[in-house]
C-alpha positions as CSV (number, residue, x, y, z in Angstrom):
1,M,9.5,157.8,50.3
2,T,10.4,160.8,51.4
3,P,12.2,161.2,54.6
4,K,10.4,163.0,57.4
5,T,11.9,165.2,60.1
6,I,11.9,164.8,63.8
7,D,9.2,167.2,64.3
8,Q,7.1,166.0,61.6
9,L,6.9,162.7,63.2
10,L,6.4,163.8,66.6
11,D,3.5,166.1,65.1
12,E,2.0,163.2,63.6
13,A,2.1,161.3,66.8
14,R,0.4,164.2,68.7
15,A,-2.2,164.3,66.1
16,Q,-3.3,161.0,67.3
17,L,-3.3,161.5,71.1
18,E,-5.4,163.2,73.9
19,R,-2.5,164.2,75.6
20,L,-3.0,165.1,79.5
21,S,-1.4,167.6,81.6
22,P,0.1,166.3,84.9
23,S,-3.0,167.2,86.6
24,E,-5.2,165.5,84.2
25,A,-2.8,162.0,84.6
26,A,-3.2,162.1,88.1
27,A,-7.1,162.3,88.3
28,A,-6.8,159.5,85.3
29,V,-4.5,157.3,87.4
30,K,-7.2,157.6,90.3
31,Q,-10.0,156.4,88.0
32,G,-8.0,153.3,87.3
33,A,-5.3,154.1,84.4
34,L,-2.3,153.1,84.2
35,L,0.9,155.5,84.7
36,V,3.9,153.9,82.9
37,D,7.8,155.3,83.3
38,I,9.4,154.8,80.4
39,R,12.8,157.2,81.5
40,A,16.3,155.7,81.8
41,E,17.2,154.2,84.8
42,S,19.7,157.2,85.4
43,Q,17.0,159.7,85.0
44,R,15.2,157.9,87.7
45,E,17.9,157.7,90.2
46,R,19.0,161.4,89.5
47,D,15.3,162.8,89.5
48,G,13.1,160.2,91.4
49,I,10.1,158.7,90.7
50,V,6.2,158.6,91.0
51,P,5.2,156.2,93.4
52,E,2.0,155.5,91.2
53,A,3.8,154.5,87.8
54,V,5.0,151.4,86.6
55,F,8.5,151.4,85.3
56,I,8.9,150.0,81.8
57,P,12.1,150.1,79.9
58,R,11.8,152.2,76.8
59,N,13.8,149.5,74.6
60,V,11.2,146.9,76.0
61,L,8.0,149.0,75.7
62,E,6.3,147.5,72.6
63,W,7.1,144.1,73.7
64,R,5.5,144.5,77.1
65,A,2.3,146.4,75.7
66,D,1.9,144.1,72.9
67,P,-1.3,142.0,73.7
68,N,-0.3,139.1,71.4
69,S,3.4,139.2,72.4
70,E,4.7,136.3,74.7
71,W,6.6,138.8,76.7
72,R,3.5,140.9,77.6
73,D,3.1,142.8,80.7
74,P,-0.6,142.0,81.5
75,E,-0.8,145.2,83.6
76,V,0.3,146.7,80.2
77,S,-1.5,145.3,77.4
78,E,-4.8,145.1,78.4
79,P,-6.5,146.9,75.4
80,E,-8.9,148.6,77.5
81,R,-7.2,150.2,80.2
82,Q,-5.7,153.8,79.5
83,V,-2.0,153.7,79.7
84,I,-0.4,157.0,80.0
85,L,3.1,157.4,79.3
86,M,5.7,159.2,80.8
87,C,9.3,160.4,79.6
88,N,11.4,163.0,80.9
89,E,9.8,166.1,79.0
90,G,7.1,164.6,76.5
91,Y,8.5,163.9,73.3
92,Q,9.9,160.3,73.4
93,S,6.5,159.4,75.3
94,S,4.6,160.7,72.2
95,L,6.0,158.8,69.8
96,A,5.8,155.3,71.9
97,A,2.1,156.1,72.8
98,A,1.4,156.7,69.2
99,T,3.3,153.6,68.8
100,L,0.9,151.4,71.2
101,K,-2.4,152.8,70.1
102,R,-1.4,151.2,66.6
103,L,-0.8,147.7,69.0
104,G,-4.7,148.4,69.9
105,L,-3.8,150.2,73.2
106,T,-6.0,153.2,74.7
107,A,-2.7,155.1,74.8
108,T,-1.3,158.8,75.3
109,D,0.9,160.8,77.3
110,L,2.1,163.3,79.7
111,V,2.8,166.7,78.3
112,G,5.9,168.0,79.9
113,G,6.9,164.2,81.2
114,F,8.0,163.9,84.7
115,Q,9.5,167.2,84.9
116,A,6.1,168.8,84.5
117,W,4.7,166.1,87.0
118,R,7.2,167.5,89.4
119,E,7.0,171.1,88.7
120,E,3.3,171.0,89.2
121,G,4.0,169.5,92.6
122,L,2.5,165.9,92.3
123,G,4.2,162.9,94.1
124,V,7.5,162.3,93.4
125,Q,9.7,160.1,95.9
126,P,13.7,159.0,95.8
127,L,14.4,155.9,93.9
128,H,15.3,153.5,96.3
129,P,17.7,150.0,95.7
130,A,14.7,148.0,96.4
131,E,12.6,149.8,93.9
132,R,14.5,149.2,91.1
133,S,13.2,146.8,88.5
134,D,14.7,145.1,85.8
135,R,11.8,144.5,83.5
136,S,14.0,144.3,80.5
137,V,14.2,140.8,80.6
């Protein structure tokens, strides 16, 4: 097998997705889509959170999203519900969304990630200690 570059992998992943702008993602959430924040806890603490987003650490995402996993999260693993992944700048989320599609989910990601969401002036708030969630176990 010929190795691929990360740019090639990213292009392949994005070719499978109908990526959403921040305003499109916000509208989709109002229609019932689920916005999933996969950023590192340190980024969430530094930059804040999107109140409507569910936090699932990137390192357990596939286990929480797989409808057949014993560790699935019912909120995320519903195949008919649109799942929109949000990372910091929209790279990691593209790769992860392509994987979720392979698991049978209706998944995509947010163009520009959290930073684009914030720049567009959409809802962001500080991460309060009570909102920290350890969904990694």
